[in-house]
N, C-alpha and C positions, 0 to 999 in steps of 0.2 A: 360097048361097055367099058372098055379099058380108057378109050376116052374120056367117058365121063368120069372114071375115077381119077384120072389125071388131072382134071379141071376141080374135083373138089382137094386134090392135095393141094394144089396150087394155090386154092383159096386158103384153105386151112394154113400154107405156108405165109401168106399174106397178113391173115390175122395173128398169127403168133409175133411175127414182124413187129406189126404196128403195137401189137399190146405190150411187147417188150420194150418198144421205144415208151409208150405210154408208162408203163411200171418205172422205167429208167429215170424219165422225167420227173414223177411223183415222187420218186426218189432222191432226185437232186433238190426238188423244191422244199420236203421235208428236213432234208440233210442243212439247206439255207437257213431255213426257220429254227432248227435248233440252233446251229453257230450263231445267227442274229440275236438269238434268245439267252444262249447259253454262254458262249465264248465272247460276243461282241456288245453284248446287251447292255453294259456301262456306257460304252464308246457312243451306242444309239440314244441313251438315254440322256447325256449329256448334249448332243446334238439336237435333240427334241426341246430341251430345256434352253438351249441357247437362241432359239428362233420361235419367238412368242409373238403371237398378236394380240393385242390388248387395247382397249379405249382408254387414252391418259387423259386426266384433266389438264386443262390448260388455264392457269392461274390468273384469276383476273385483277385489274388493277384496282389495289386498296383504297377506299378514301382519304380522303385528307382529313388534319384535325386542324384548325384553325383557332387564332386568339381570335377577341372581340373585335379587331381592328382590322381582319383581314391577313395578318401575320400567320403564316405557316410554322405552329409547332409540331406535326408531323407528316412528312409525306411518302409516298410511293416512288422512289425513282426507277426508273427503268433501267436494268442491265441487258446484256445482249450474250449469247452465247453464239460465237461464229463458226459458220459451218461452209463448206466448199464442194460442190458437184463438178468436178473436173469433164465428166461424160457429156455434157450439154455446150461446152465452148468450142466454137469453130477451130479446126486444126491448125488452120493457118496461124490463129490468134495466140493458140497455146503455146504451138512450137516457137513463137518470136519472143514470147515475155516469159514464159516459166523462169528462165533464171533471173529476171529484174523482180519477178513476185516472190521468188526465193529469196532473195538479200532482204525483200522488204518485210517478210514473214519472220525471219531471223531476227530483225531489230525490235520484234515487240512480242515474242515469243522464244526465249533462248534455251527451249527445250530441245530443240535441233537448232544445227548447224546450216550454212546456208546449203551447202551440198546434201545434208539431211532433209532438209525442206525439199529441194529437187527432186530428191529420188523417189519420197514420201507421195508428191504432187504426181509424176511420170506413173509409178504403180498405180496410185487412183484412177487415172486417165485409160491405163490398160485393166483394168477390172482385177488388180492382181489381191485385192484384200477385202476381207469384209465392211460392209459398210461404206464400200468405194463411191458411192453418190451422195456420201453425205459425210465427209471427212472433216475431222476436228480440228480447227484452227486454232481458236481460244476462247477461254469460258470467263464469265462476268466483265465484259467490256462494258464502259459507259459511253454515254452518248457521245461527247466529244474525241474518244476514239475510235467509235464507230465510221464517224463522218472522217478521219484520217484515214482507215481501212478501206472506204468505199474509193477513195482516190489510187491505190495502189494498182500496178500492172494488173491488166485481165479483169480485176473486179469494178472498174471502171467503166465496163463496157456499158453500162444501162441496168436496166432490171434484172431478177433473178436468173430468167430464162436466156439470160444473153451473156451474164457474167458468172452464173455459178454461185455466187454469193447467197449465203443463208443466214439470217440473224433470229435467233429466235429470242424472244423478248422473254424476260421475268423481271421481278420488281423486289426491291430492296428497300426497307423500312429506315427513313433518315430524320433525324430530329436537329433542324437548322441551328436552334438556341441551346444545342447540346445538353446541361444540366438543368437548365431552366424549367422546373415543373415538371422536370422528369418523373419522378415516381408517379406523380397524379397523372399525366399522359398514358403511361405505363406502357406494359408489350404482351405481345399473344405468341406462345410456342406451342403448338398442338402436338410437337412430338413428347415434350414434357410436360404438358396440361397443366401451361401456365398462361393463367390469364388475369391480369393485375390493371389497375387502374382505366380510364376512359377506353384503351385501347379492348381491354375486356370485358367491360360493361355493353360497349356498343358492337362487339365483334360482329354480329348478326349483320348489322347494318353496313359495317363499314367492309366486311371482305367481300361483297359483291357474291356473283355466282359464277362459278367456274363454267368453262367450256370443255369440250371434249372433242379429241383428236385421235384416228386409229393410227397406231404406231406398231412398229415391230422392233424386239429386242435381240441386241447382237450379244454374243459369247461374254464380250466384256462388261455388259450390263449396259451399254448405251442404247438411248431409242430413237428410233429411225422413223419417220411419217410414212406413212404410205401415201403415194400422191401429194398433194399439195392441198386437201381438202379439210376443212374442219366443218364436223357435223352440227356443233353447238357453240357459236360465238359465245365468250367471256362477257359478263354483264360488270360493268364498273360500280364499284362500291359507291354507297353515299358519304359524301362530307359529312363533319361535325361543325359546327360553330360553337366555339365555348365562351365561356363570360371571361376568361383570363384577359386582362387588361397586359401587355407585355412589359410595357415601361414600370407599371406597379410591381410586378411579376421580379423582374430585375432589381428594384430597389427594394424589395423585401428580401428576395434572394442574398443578395449582400450585405445587407444591413445584419441580418441573421449570421451570416458566415464570418463577418468580423468578430460580433460578439462571442460567438463559439470558440473562435480563435484565441481572443483575450481570456476567455474562462478556463481553457484547456478542459471543454464541455465534452459529455459523453455524446449528446445528439440534443436537437432542439427543432421547434417547427413555429411557423408563424403563419398566421391566415388575416387575410384583408376582405372583408364582406362590405357589399353595399347594403346599408341600413334598409332603404325602402323597398328593395327588391328582393334581398336574400342572394342575391348574384354572388359568388365567389370571385374576387377580383384578381386576388393572388394567393399562393399557399405554396410556403418553402420547406422543405422537409430534411434535414442535413443531421448526417451521422458521420461520427469519425470513424477513418479507415484505418487500414493497416499500416498505411504511409504517413499517416498523422494528420493528413487533410481532412477534408468533410466533403461528402458527396450524398446523391440523393438513394439512398439503400432501402428505404423503408417511409412508409405514407405515416409518421405520427401523428400528424392531426386528425385523421380519421380511423387508424387502426389499432392505437395504443391507447389503453386506459390507463387512469392515474387518481391518486387522490390530490384534489386539485390544492388544498390547504385554505389561505385565507379569501382567495375569489370567491369561493362558495359562499361566503358571508351574507352577499347579495341575496341568494334565496334565502337563508335563515331571516334577515332580518326584515324580508318582505312578508313572510309567513306571518312574523309577529304582526308585522302593520296590518297586514289583509285581515286576520283574525280579529285586531282591534286591540290587542295586549298593550301595547304602548304607543308612546309619541315621542317623537325624537329628543324634544326637551326634558324628558324625564331623566331623573338621575339613577346610575346604577355603581354599585360599590363593586372595584375592581381589586381591591386588597393588595395593592402596591404590585399588582401583576404576577401575583401567586396565589392559587388556590387549589385545595385536595379535594379531588373527587374520588372516594371509597380508597382504594390503595394507590391511584394514581394522581401525581401532582400535575398539574397547568401550570406552565409558566410563559409569561408575556414575551417578546423580543424588543419591545420598543422601549427606550429610555423614561419616557415620559409617565410609563404604566408602573415605573419603579418609585416615582415618588409623588403619585396619586393615589389616593384609598377611592374618592367619589368624584366622576365626571358624569356628564351628560350621556344618553346612548349616541347622540350624534358625535359626539367628542370618540367614544369608544370604537364606534366604525373608521373615523378618521385616522386613531393611532393604531386601527386592527387590533385592539384588545380581545386577545381570546378568551380571558377571564370572563370579560363581561358579556362576550356572545355566548359562552358556554353556559353563564350560570342564566342567563335573561331564557335560552330554549329549556335547559332544564327545568327552572323554575315554572315554566306556564304550560311544559307537554311531558315533562316526566312524572306525573303525579299516578299514573296508572295505564295500564294497556290501551285506556280509551282515548286518553289524551296524547300518549305517543303514536295512536295511528291518526289522530288529527292532522299530527306534524306531517307525516307520512303523505298522507292526501294530500296536502296543500303545497307538496314538494312536486307530487305526481299532476297537480293542476298546473303548474308551470312546465310541464311536459318535461321534467328531469330524468322519468323512467323511459323514455321511449327513443331510438335511434333517430337521426335526421332523416334517413332516407335518400341522402346525397348519391350521387350518379357513380358510386365508387363500389366496387365489390369489396368484402371486408369490414365493412363498419362494425366498430364494436358496439355491444349492446351496453348500453350504462346499467351501472348496480347501486340499488337502493335497496337496504334492509328492511325487512317485513317486522312489524313492532312485535317484541318478545318471542320471535320465532326462534327457535333453539338451532334450526339447521343454520342459520344466520351468523349464530354467535352472539346473539343479544345479549347484553351485559347492563349493569348499570352506569357505565359510561359511555354508552353508545351514542345516547342521544347529546350529552356536550360534545362529543367527538365528533358526530354529526356536523352539529353546528360551526364547527370549524374547518370542515372540508375532509374530515378522515372518516375512515370507513363507509366509504361511497366510493365509486367508481366511474369515471365518464371520459370520453374523449376530449380534446379541445376544441374540435367543432362543435359539439354538444354542449360545452360552458358559453362559448362564443355567440352561440344562437341566443340565450337567456339573456345575455348583455345587448345582444343586437335587439331582441324585443322590446327592453326597456327604452334605448336610444329610439326605438320605434313607437315610442308613446303606448305599449302594451301590443300592438299587434305584430302577431308571429308569421315571421316569414320562412316558409322551407329553403334552406341553403341549396343551391344548385350550380352547376360548372357547366351545363350546356342548355343555350338558346335557341336552336334550331339544326334541321338536317339540311343538307342540299342535294342537289344532282346538277352538274354540270352548270353552277350560279343560280339554280330556281330552288327557291323553298319549295320543300316536300312534306316537312314536319316543324312545328312552331313550339316551345316549350315556354309558355309564359309565367312569369312568375305565380306561385303558389300561396296563398293565405292559409296557415294551419288553424288558427284561431284568431278572432277579431281584438279579442282583448283577454290577456293573463292573469290579469287583475284590475282591482279600481283605478281610476284615475288618480285619486288621493295617493294610494301606495305606489304608483308609478313615478307621480311627481315626486314624494318624498325619495326614492330610488335614487332618481338623478339627480335630487339636492345632496345626497349622502356622495356620491361618487363624484360631483364637482368638489365636495369639500376635502375629499381624499387630494386630490390635487391641488386645489388653493391652502389647504391648512396641515394635512396630512401627510402619510408616507409618500407619498409622491410629490410632496411641496418641490423639491428641488428639481424635479421637471419641468417644471412651468415653462410658457413661452410668452414672451411679449408681445408677437405676432398674432397667436390665435388662444381660444383655449381649449380644453381637451376633458373628459372625464374617465375615470376608472378606478382600479381597485388593484393592489400590488398582492402577491402572494409567496409565502415562503414556506413549503412544505418538507417534511422528512419524509424521504420517499420510500423509507423501511423502518417507519417508526416503531411499526409493533413486534421487530423482528431482531432488532440490534441497539444496542447501547454504547455510550462511549465515543470513542473517537473513529467507530468504523459507519457513522451514519451518513448517508448521502442525503442530498437535497433536490428538490425541483424550484425553481423560482421563474415567477410568471408574473405578467401585467396584461389585463384585458378591461378595454375600453373603447371608447368613441371619439370622433372628433368630426368638426367643431362642435363642443358643447352647445352651443345655443339653438343649431338646427344640424344636426348630425348627417352627414353623408354617408361616412365608412365607419364599421364597428373593426376591431381587430383585436385578437392574441397572441401572445408571445409565449412560449413555455421552452425553459432549457431547462435539461436534467443533467445534473453532476456537475454543475460550477465550481471549478477549484479557487478561483480568487476570492470569491464572494459568493454568499450565498442569499442573498437579499432580492427580492423580487424588482423592489425600487432602483438597485443598483445594476442587476445582471438584463433583466428582461425589459424594465423600464425605458432604458437609451434606446432600444432597438425600437420601441412602439414610437419615440419620440423622433426618431430619425427619419421611420416611415412618414408620420404625419409632416414633416417639416418639409420634405422632398413632394409630399401630395401638395403641399399649400405651394412650392414653388412652381409645379409643372401643371397643375388640374384648374381649369377653370372654374370647374362644380365648386370650388371651395370659395372661391371669390365671389359667386354668384349666391351661394348659400348665407356668407356672412351680411353680401350686401341686402338680400332679401329680410334679413334680420334686425339689421339697420334701419331698413327704412319700416318695418315694423313697429319697431319700439320707439322711432323718433318721427313719425308720419307728421305730428304737428310742427314739427319744423320746417318740413318743406310745402307747407300750406300759404306761403307769403304773397305779398301781393304782385298781381301781376300787371301792374302797372310799369314796374321796372325790372329791368333784367337781372337775374339772379344765376346764382352759381356758375358762372362763366369764368373760366380760366385761362390763363393766356399769358404772355410777355406786358410787362408794366407798360411800358411807353406807348405801346399799341392802344391801350387801356384809354391811357390819360389823354391822347389825342383825340380820340371817339368821345369821351365824355366831354373835353373842351369845346370840341366843334358844337355837339347838342346842347351845350349850354345848361348842363345838368349839375346839381349840388353833388359835391362828393368829400368825405371827411379827408383829411390828409393823409398821402399815401405812403403807404411802407417804402423804403430805399430797396427793398427785394427785386431782382430782375424780373420774376414771376411772382403773380398777385392772383386772387380771387376774387370776385364781385359778390359783394352780399348785401343784398338789398333791405332797409329798413323800412321804415313805413313812408318816409319823405326825403330819403338820403341813400346816397350808394357810400358803402364802404369798400375801400380797396385793402385787403386783409392779407398778408404775408402766405407766401405758398412755398415752403421749403423743397428744394429739390436736390436731394443729396447726391454725391460723385458716385459712391460703391455701393450704394442701394439701389434696386430698382424704384424710381420715383412713381406715384400716383399722378396717372396721366388722366384721368376721368373728367368729364368736364371742359376738356382741353379741344380746341380745333385740332385737325388732321397734322397741319403744316407743323404747329408748335409743337406737338407729341413726337413727332418723327424725329425733329432736330435733336429735342432732348435725348431721347431712347438711344438713336443712333449715335450720337456723342459720348454715350456712355457704354457703346461697345455692343449692345442688344441689337440682333438681327429681328426687322421690323415686318411681319405680314396684317395686311388690312383686310376687313369685311365689313360692307355695310356703306353708308353715306350720312352725312350730318356731322353730329356732335359727338364724342367718345363717349362710350355709355358704360364700357367692360373693359379690362384687360385680363390677359391669361394668367399673368404672374403677377402676385399679392405683392402691394407695396411694402417696400422694409426688406426685400429678398436680397441677399448677397450677389453681386453681379458677377458671374461665372461665364460670360460671352451666350446667354441662353437665347433662344428664339423666343420671341414675345407676340402674341396675337392681339390686336387692339380691334374693337368691334365699335361701330357705329351706328349712330340710330337718330 
């Protein structure tokens, strides 16, 4: 019995001992938990935050934006963040080259000395710092510098798994042409919710699709990839091909810039649009900055509404013509350029108005008589609400109440008052003031679209800036020209409008802008920007010119608007010269204009080309060569000229050698010549010649009469 009791006591003692140990262990765990949660909680919270696993997006390469000829307007240039994993480099290679590598790294990143870099690399090799497999070397390295770094000791061992070199690619947006079309190209900043220009409008197409990679974050905020696996590869964004002609954009930008500087103006815009398609070939927007220069700070051509002034008179007179109220040779009293509507007095600005009481409607438009146009609109549409509504409806039939829908966010909607609407502050002076371009608001592009439609014989095309989307050079979507309406007015009205616009340049307010090389059509505008608010010396003006060229067979329409010029206020003096310079440069550089004039000449003079086929005609060349051939063939010809170069013109029974003048300082006309003679003439005048085709010259890229500046000229044979 005693033995049994001893065994029980021994078992109880063991149970008590084990229980005591378990209780003690539990108390230690509880104490440790209390210490971690209560006393060291903040420390462990920081450590938890310091090491976080997340799927981090990998930036996709953003698509490029191209000009019409393939020139890059905006591109994503690759930049690299350089990292180094010293643990995978062979021991012998690391020890032999660490000094040299430290010296090289000190030359590209002065954050550390040569000794500092060596210590940093060795500590990383021993694993004595966080992220030791992902040591930071340098951020934002371009491709050229990356290639240089790859040649450093250790880094030159080959691939990443031998050299430890890690180059993490990202992209930075660059615009090779800097300020050209800067605002139209635009930019995107998701952090600040900025989406402007083409970059903003086509952001979904350009940005591509981001990839994803599993990474963990260190205490310093750096992210390190887990292994080298990318779960989802990024997909490159699509490229945009715009309608911008980079050469014409350069011409337009600098012509506008020079004018703004001359006038010390606040800002200005100039837009060039292709008549047949509505393609915007150039758009410049310049605003005075704090340094006194001008930069592309806002897209005035699309995002700025203004009272256009006299350029709006085209819409007014088209309404009168379309409703059958007038003929151009009807007479109108302009009262020596001064007339009172209720309490407001309207005054003309042209000198001719002050000495004229009665002129034709045609002449009133050419001299831009405010009195004449205002009286006409008020007489035919100002009788009652119904007649006023008819005028508003006619303006709407010209699509002046709708935005163009161009591919840029922020286009302002035009504003046209509704007849007798109190909310629109309709008054007795509203109609006559609307007639001359006040009390209505529109953007320069919207007004240009009206003029472009007139130039296009009434066919309205939607203005557009993008022709297609591409991916790796292959077209994925095309944006063809879009017809808004087949005809905004009758053929007779359109023809009369074109006649009036040509008259402005031939005999009116733009007569001083004429060119002896080509004809253009358009309208000047001089508006008071704050007409209803300020009187006296504080009035500011908007000067403008809008039209198209060449007048006979229009290729481009163009608008120039200059806000608050200081030297002169008149559209013909401020904006007109910009239009003329753009047109001049186009005729110097664009074959389309030579083709256009040549086609019109053929159309107008077709009978003169239907000469006898028995005799050679319109051959041009060296006079002595022709005399030898004609003499050898025994043909009759009239006494030749003494000029060095001649043209053969066939009469019914003989040949006539006519003089062909070849100027020294102007581009000569070589159409009709043989290739040898043409090259001899052009190269001797300092022109660089390129040739396409075979046969006789049928076309040249620079219009004859253009001043020679060492240009490159292309001649076409056929």
